[in-house]
N, C-alpha and C positions, 0 to 999 in steps of 0.2 A: 391610205394613199394608194391610188391605182397606178399601175404601170404606165397607162396612157398619159397621166398627168405629169410625168417626169420631164417630158419635153417642154411643157408649159413652164414648170418651175425653173428649168435650165434657161429658158429664154428670159424669164423675169430676172433671174440672177445675173445673166449677161447684160441686160438692160441697166440694172442697178449699178453694176460694176462700171459700165461705160459712162454713165452719168457721173459717178464718183470720180472717175479718171479725168474726165473733161473739166469738172469743177476744180480739181486739185491742180491740173495743168495751168488753168487760167490764174489761180491764186499764185502759183509759183512765178508765172510770167510777170504779173503785176508786182509781186514782191521784189523780183530782180530789177524791174524798172525803178521801183522806189529806192533800192540800194544805189542805183546809178545816180539818181537825183541827189541823194545824200552825199555820195562821193564827190560829185561836182561842187556841192555847197562847201564841204569840208576842204576840198582841194583849193577852192578859190580863197578860203580863209587862211590858207598857208600850212595846212597839216601835211607833213611830208609823207606819211604812210598812205593817206588818201590819194595824194598826187601820184605816188608810185603805183598803187593799185589801179588807178584810172589809166595810167600809161600802159600797164600790162593789158588791160581790157581793150584799149584802142589798138594795141599791137596785134592782139589775137582776134579782134572782132567779137568779143564776148559781150553780148547784149547791147553793143553799140556798133555803129558802122565802122568797119576797119579803116583806120587812117594812120599812115606813117607819120604824117605831119603833126597830128594831135598827140600821137604817142611820143614823138621827139619833144614836143612842147612840154608835156607833163613830166617826162623823164628829166628834162632840164630844170623845171621848177623844183622837182623833188631833190635833184642833185644840189641845187643852190640852197635848199633848205637843210642840207647836211645828210641826206640818206645815202649811205655807202653803196647799197645795192643798185640804186638808181644811177650813181656815178659809173659803175662798171657796165650797166646796161647801156647807158648813153654812149660811153666810149666804144663799145662793141657796135652799137647801132651806127655811129658816125663812121667808123672804120669800114663797115660794109658799104655804106653809101658813097664814101669818098673813093673807094677802089672800084666802084661801078658794078660790084656784084649785087645780085638780087635787087634790082631796081624796083621790081613789082612787089617784092616782099618786104615786110618790116623786120 
């Protein structure tokens, strides 16, 4: 191996790493989107844990468009299904919005 070839090997290594990184990022993105589809399906079927998780994602805007209305909807569904965490989040959520604080935030 010649000293002049080191730059070529470094560029090849960088190219391979870049391709690997892009492929794995795309796989992660589609995997997360698949999780969201499954969460919606399970939440609609009445699973409280899925409803709570979906509400948290809507509240944070995690792989879904941030929506206070959807977050409140799924918190309410989860609370009605008996999820204690959802009940406390829903109560806090409603107190914030009734008092007029953080109208733009969930």
